[in-house]
N, C-alpha and C positions, 0 to 999 in steps of 0.2 A: 531456465531463465526465459527462453523464447516463449514457452507456454504461458508464463505469467504475463508477458506483454500482450499476447493474444487475448487473455482474459480481461486485461485492463482496457484495451481498445474496444472489446466487445460490449462493455457496459455502456459506452457511448451509443453504439448501434441500438442497444436494447432500450435506451432512454429516449430515442428520437420519436418512435410512433406514439400515438395516443395511449396513455397508460391503461393496461388491463392487468388482471390479477396475476397471470402467469409471467408477464414481462417484469412485474415488480419483483418477484422472487428471483427470476433469472438475473436481473441487474444486481440484486443484493449479493448473490453468490459470486458473480463475476468480480465485483469490486473487492470483496473481502478475501476471497481465495487468491485473486491476482496479487493483492498486496502481500499476503502471507508468503506466497511462493517467491516473489521478486525480492523482497527485502530480507527475508530469512536467508536466502541463498547468499545475498551480499554480506550480511553480517556473519555468516558462517565462514566466508572467505576472510573477513576481517579477524575473526577469532583465530583462524589458522595462522595468520601473520603474528598475532599476539602470542600464541602458543609456540611459534617458531623461535621467538627471542626470549622465551621464558626458560629458566633452568628448572628441570624436573628433579624433584627431591626423592622420588620413588618411582618404581615401575608401575605401581598401582595408579599414580597420578597420570602417567603417560597413557595407560590403558583407558582411563576415564576420558582423556582428551580425544583419543581415537574413536571411542564409542560416541562421544558427543558429536563429532564430525559426521559420523555415519547416520545417526538417527536424529540429528538436530533439525533437519529440514522437515521431518514428519511431525515433530512435536507442535510447533505453532500452527501448522496446517490442521492438525488434529483438534487443537483447541478451538480454532475458528469453526471447524466442522461441527463440534459439539455445541457451540453457541448458536449457529444458524439452523441446525437441524430441528431443534424443538420448535422454533418459530415457524419453520416450514410445515411441520406436522400439526402443531397445536394452535398456532396463531397465524394462519396463512394470510399474507398481506392482501388486503382488498382495497380497491380504489373507491374509497368512500369519503374522502376529504375534499370538500369544495372550498376553493380559495377565491379571493378577489384581488385584482391588481389595482394600481393607482387610477385606472380608467373605470373602475367599478365593473370590469368584465369578469365573469366567473370562469373558472377552469378547475379541473380535477387533477389531483396528484396523489402519489403514494404516501401514506403517512409513515412516519418513522416510529418503530416500536422500541421497547426498552432494550431488547437484545441487540438491535441495530446500533443504538447509542452506546451500549456496552462494548461492542466490537470496535467502534470508533475510538472510544477512550483507551481501550487496550492497545490499539494501533499507535496512538499518540505516545503512550508510555513506552511502547516498544521502540519508537523513533528516538525518544530521549535516552533510552539505554544504548541505542546505536550511536548517538552522538558521544556519549561517554566512552564507548568502546573505540570509536574512531579517534578520539583524542589520545587514547592510550597507545595507539599504533601509529601515531603521526610521523614517527621517525623510523619505523620498522622498514627494512629493505623488502622490496617486492618486485616481481617481474612486471614490466610495462607500466610501472608506477601505479599499479592497480589499487593499492591501499589509499592513495591520494584521491583518485577519481571516485572510488567508492565513498570516501568521506564527503566529497563535494555533493554527490548525489543524495546522500542522507541529509546533509544540511539543507539542500534545495527542497527536498520533499517536506521537511519539517516546516520551513519558512512558508512555503506556498500553501501547505495545508492549514496552518494556523491563521494565515492572513485571510484566506477565502472563508474559513469557518467563522472567523470573527466578523467579516464583512457580511456574510449571509444572515447573521443575527440581526443586523440593522436594516436589511432590505427585504427580509422574508415576507413582511406584511404588505409591501408595495410592489414587489417584483412580480412580473408576469411569467408565464411558462418559458417564453423565449429567453429571458434574462437568466432564469434558473438553469436552463439547459446550457446556455453559453458559459455560465460559471463552472458547470461540471465539465464542459469541454475544455476550458482553459486549465482546469485543475489537472486533468489527465495529460494534456499536451505539455504543460509546464513541468510536470514531474516525470512522466514516462519517457518522453522524447529526449530530454537531456540525459536521463539514465541510460537509455539505449546508446546514445552517442558516446558517453564517457566510458561505458563498459567495452564497447566493441571497436570504436574508431581507432584508439591507440594500437590495438592488436592488428587491425587491418593495415594501418599505416606502416608499422614495423615489418609486417609480412611482405608488403610490396617494395619496401626499401631493400 
């Protein structure tokens, strides 16, 4: 979980300098791998609460749940790796897209490739599946009220992501590099910082009490 936060915040650092080819691919890896590690681990915990209140009809079903918990974290990360690696090897991102803001000033930015858009769509679908899963465990008992805080973080991530993605569609043709960077900064801060607080603050509070 902590490693995923490091990945998420590192993409902001990679986005700040003037874009070059290597920073483009590093930022891409940080964003998608960070998302995969963070929210897969959260949804695996949610799945654990769901399986904890489910009646197992056979030993085979129980073994399947245990195996899912063990290897579930590696599956979405592996899928993300398989999506990004071909683009890294065959279609290395190059800073060749010149844009103009509303002042008619030119700047360069990293173009988004098909695989990048595909990863983003996969992440949105993953979040919607997470919302359904969180709804199913809304009344499941959990230590530190963890299932409730995980649900809030999933809802927050979905709302913020959709809002900023839709907003960017309307301002992409007039926004300058500062505005685009600020939107990316707000996206990370409004999703990762509340997630960090909702996951760790209740545990620390109870620990000191």
